N, C-alpha and C positions, 0 to 999 in steps of 0.2 A: 446417164453417161454411157451405158452399154451401147446405145445407138452410135455415139461418136466413135467408140472402139471399132465398130463394124466399118465405119467410113475410113478409119485409119488403116484397117486391113485392106480395104479396096484400094486405097491410095498406094499401098505397097505393091499390089498386084497389077494395077491398071495404068497403062501409059497415059490415057486421056486424063485420069485423075491426077497423076503426077504433074502433067502439063498445066492443069487447072490450078493446082496448088502453087506451082512456080509463078504463075501469073498473079495469083492472090498475094503471095509473099512479096513479089516485086511491087505491087500496088501499096501494100502495107508498109514497106520499107520507106516510102516517101512520107509517111505519117509519123506523128509524134508517138512516144511511148504511151501517153495517156489515150490517144486515139486508137492505137493498136489494142490496148487493154479493153477499151470500151467495145471495140468490134468483137473481140473474142468473148467478152462477157455476153454480148447480145446473141452471138451464135450459141453459146452454152445455154442461155435462157430459152432460146427458141427450141432447141433440140431436147431439152430436159422438160420443157413445159408440155402440157396436154395438147398444145397446138402443133406439135411436131408432125410432119407429114407421115402418112402410112408408108410402109416399106415400098410399095409399088411406085411411089412418086419420089423416093429418096434420090434415085439416079438423075431424075430431071432437075431436082434441086441443085445437085452438084454442077450440072451443066449451066444452069442459070447463074450460079455463083461465079463461074469462070467468065461468063459474059459480062456480069456486073463489074468484076475486077478489071477486065479489059477496057471497060468504059471509063474507069477511074484513071 
């Protein structure tokens, strides 16, 4: 969960990160509460698992997430 805390810090400091989160929140707002919960559970599992990306790819993951949210 420490990694997610770092992403939240980046979100507060970074305009592109805030824009990506706004897109993500907009896309999730069109989903049911169960779908939103499942999405955040999957994000949590991904970042807490051993499959989490190394630090150098974390920023590219955030960019990919904003592209996926825009496609939804």
